[in-house]
N, C-alpha and C positions, 0 to 999 in steps of 0.2 A: 270460738271452736266449741262444739257440743261436748258434753261430758264424755260420752263413749269414745269420740274421736280423740279427745285429749288423753284419755286413758290409753288408747291404742298407740298414740304418739309417744307417750311416756314409756310404754312397753317396748316399743321399737327402738327408742334410744338406749334403753337398758340392754336390749339384745345387741345393739351395735357396740356398746362399750364394755360389755361383760360376757363375751362369747365364751371365754375359758373359765369363768367363775362357776362354782358349784354350790355356793351358799346363797340362800334366798335373798332377794333384793326387795326392799320396800319401795315401790314406785313413787310414794309420796316424797321420798327424799331426793328424787331426780328432777332436774330442770332441763327440758329439751332445748339445746342450743345448736344453731347451725354451725357447720364446720366443713372443711375439706376432708373427704374421706378417700379420695383417689385423684391422681393426675395421670393423663395419657399425653406424653410429651408436654406441651404448654397448655393443654385443655384441663380445666378443673371440674371435678365432679363433687357437688355439695351433698351433705347429708340429707337436706330437705328433698332434693331430687329423688334420692333413693328411697326415702320414707314414703313419698307420694306413690311410687310404683309398689312398694311393699304393702302399703295399706290396702290398695285394691286387690292384690293377690291374697292377702290374709282374709279379707272379707269373702272372696270367692271360695277359698279353701274351707273356711268355717261353715259356709252355707252347704258345701258338699259333704262335710263330715258331721254337720248338725251339732257342733260343739265348739268351744273356744280353743284356740291353739295355745300350746304351752309357750313359755318364754324361749325355750330351746328351739321349738319349731319356728317361731317368729324370727329367731336369729338366723336359722338356715335360710328362710325366705329372703331376709335382708341381704345375706351374702350372695344368694343367687341373683337377686336384682342388681346388686353392685357389679357382679361379673358380667351380667348382660349389658349394663350401661358402659362398662369398660370396652367390651367387644364392639358396641355401636360406635364409640369414639375412634377405636382403632380402625374400623372399617371406613369411617368417614375420612380419616386422614389418609388411608390407603388409596383413596380415589385419585389422589395426586402423586402417590409415590410408587405405585405398582408398575407404572410405565406403560399402561395399556393405551391411554390417549394423553396428549400433552396437557400439563397442568392448567394452561390458559384456556384450553377447550373445556376442561372440567368446570372452571369457574364461569365461563360463558354459558355453559349448559345449565348450571345451577341458577344463575340469574334469570335465564329465560323461564325456567320452571316457576320461580318465585313470582315473576311478573304475570305469567299466564294464570297462576293460581289467584293472584290479586285481582286480575280482570274478571275471572269467573265469580269471585266473591262479590265484586261490585255489581256485576250483572244480576246476581241473585238477590242482593239486598237493595239495589236501586241507586244508591249514591255512595261516594267515598266517605261522606260524613257518617252514614249509618255503618259503614265498614269499620271506621275508627271507634265508634261506640261499641260495636260488637267485640272488637279487639280488647277494648278496656274492660268489658264484661268478662271475657275469657281469661284475662290476665290473672284475675283472682289475687291481686296483690303483687304479682310479679311485674318486673319491668318489661316493657315491649322489646327492649334489646335482648333480654334473656330469652323471650319467646322466639325471636328471630334466630338467635343462636341455636336453640333447640331444633328449629326447623331446618337450619343448614346442616346440623349433625345428622338428623334423620334422613334428609334427602341425599346427602353425600354417601351415607351408609347404604341406602337402597341403590344408588348408582353403582357402587362398588360390587354389590351383589349381582346386578344386571350384567355388568361388564365381565365379571369373572366366573359367574355361575350360569346364568341363563344363556349367554352367547355361546359358551363352551358346550353346554348341553345341546343346543340347537346344531352346532357344527359337528358334534360327534354322536348325534342321536343314534345313527344306525350301528355305530361301533359299540356303543355303551350297552344297548339292549338288543340282543340277538335272539332269533327263534330257539337256537340251541340253549342259550342261557335261560330262556323262559321255561323250556321243557325241564331243564335241570331243577329250576325253582319249584316247579309243580311236583317233581318226584320227591324233593326234600320236605315239601309241606303238603303232601297229599292229604293229610288228616284234616286240613282246612277245607278241602273240597269234597272229600268222601267221608261221611260219618253219620251215625245215627243220631236221633234227637238227643239233646243234652240240656241240662238246666242247672242253675244255682238255686238250691232249695233252702229256704229259711225254716227253721224248726224251733218252736217254743213249747216247753212243757208247763203244765199247770197241776199243782197238788193242793191238798187241803179239803176241808169239809164243804166249801162252796166252789169246788173246782169246776163243776159243770157250768154254773152261772158265770164264773170268771172267764172260762174258755169262750163262752158265747160273746161276752163283752169284748174279749180280745179279738175275736174274728171281726166284729164290727169296727174296732179301732184300726185293724190292719188293712181292711179292704179299702182300696182307693187312696191310701196314704203311703208315702215313701218313708218307711221306718225300717231300720235294721233290726234283726232279732234282739240284739242286746238293748236297743233303745226301748223296744216293746216291753222287755223284761223290767227294765227300770221303772216304766210307767205303772206296771201292774205287780211289782215285787211285793208290796204289802198285801196282795190278794192271792199269793201263791205262785206267781209266774216265775219260772226258773229255767236253767239249762238252755240258753240260746245257742243255736248252731247254724252254720252255713255249710251246706253239703254240695259237692259237685256230683251230679247224678248223670251217668253215661252208660255206655254199653257194659262196662265191667261192674256196675253197681249191683247188678242182680245177684252177684255172688255174696255180697256182704250186707245189703239192705233189705227191708221188708218189700215184698212184691207190690203191695198196694201203694207204698211210698214211692217206689220207682215208677210205677205206672202213672201216678198223679203228676210227678215232676216232669216226665217225658211227654205228657200230653200237652202241657202248656195251656194257654200262652202266659207270657210274663204278667204278673199282677194277680194271677188266680190264687184265691185263698180257700183252703179246705174248711169243711165244717169240723167241729171238734171231734176228735178221734179218741175213744176211750181205750185205755190200756191199764189193766191191773189197778183199777180204782183212781188212776190219774188220767189226764187228758193231754193230747198233743194237738197243735195247730200248725199247718204247713202253709207256706206261701212260695210261689214260683217267683224268685227275684229277677232272674234273667233266663232267657230261653233261646235256644238255637235249633231250628227245625232240621229234620233229616235232609242230608245233602249227598248227592251222587253225581257230581258233574265231572265229565271227562275233560282232558286237556283241550281237545278239539272244539269244545264249546266256546263261542265267540265271547260270551260274557266272562268266562273264566280267563281267557287270554287278556281281555281288557282289564280285569282286576289285577292280574299278575303284572302287566305292563305298568299300570298306575303305581302299584306298590314298588316296583323296581325303579321307576322314575323318581319317586319320593326318596328312595334309598340313595340313588345316585346324587340327587340334589343335596341331600343331607351330608354326603361325603364331601362333595365339592364345597359346600358351605364351611365345613370344618377345616378343610384345606385352606380356604380363603381367609378364615379368621386366624389361622396359624400364621399364614404369611403376613397378614396385617399386624399381628402382635409382634412378630420378629422385626418389624420396621418401626416400632414405637417403643418408648421407654415408659413403663407403667410403674407407678408408686401407689401402694395401698396402705392405708392407716393400720390395718390389722395384720400387716406382714411384719411390722416392727417387732 
């Protein structure tokens, strides 16, 4: 295990075992050990499974934020991944307990899926021997039995979603989303379809004897790079950069902001960086972080109705999914280590 991943593993274990602690923990004193962190009926969820999911999510989040997550933030990610794993197991077991199709048909359907997938993999790789080698490579130290178990859980959970969500949505499509409901949605959210241009504007100030040169360097550093105002200030703090801001500039901003600032932001597009702007011996640099062009689309517009329908369908699917998870949880006994 590489040093960064080992440190992450130690941090994750610390998060999992010290959620309620407020005193600092020295990661060097912790030894990551695998253990059961939850059960769903007779199914076991291991700490290592949740750590693997957590590590991927932590890396993604750190790339988005451009910083390391705190121990508390990692702990929250760990708990969210554990909840997701519990829901997946509950959904998998619900495939045979919700009574939509007989349990023997569920198992038969699952075996057919696994065989079809194996045939497709053999066709792609050429021989069963190569498939076995690929399975060994993918196992990464795990037993093939555990991989097959994970596949079963994943496919059964997806089957439950199809049976209880997709089928219901198709059968009741016309009842769930009606023209009247779409028009009501448009009236409630008309500001999404009718608005002037608006933008998120990043602002950084520069002070000091070399403010002009620093502001020019700051413009070069900001142009073409995904940096938040506070990150830019950190980079140039020793040269007088200060006062990072992120402002929403819209129709109402003309009452409170400088006219040239408002005009710059609402002209767009995203990524545009201003030249240094002098103000009372100091300088400002602006950047359009996000931009939304002027929109004036009526309800009768076909694209508007398609957008509303897509949103409402996602909303309905989310509601049905929550109901399905709730029903599945009611049919399973869940034990969590951190509920003790």
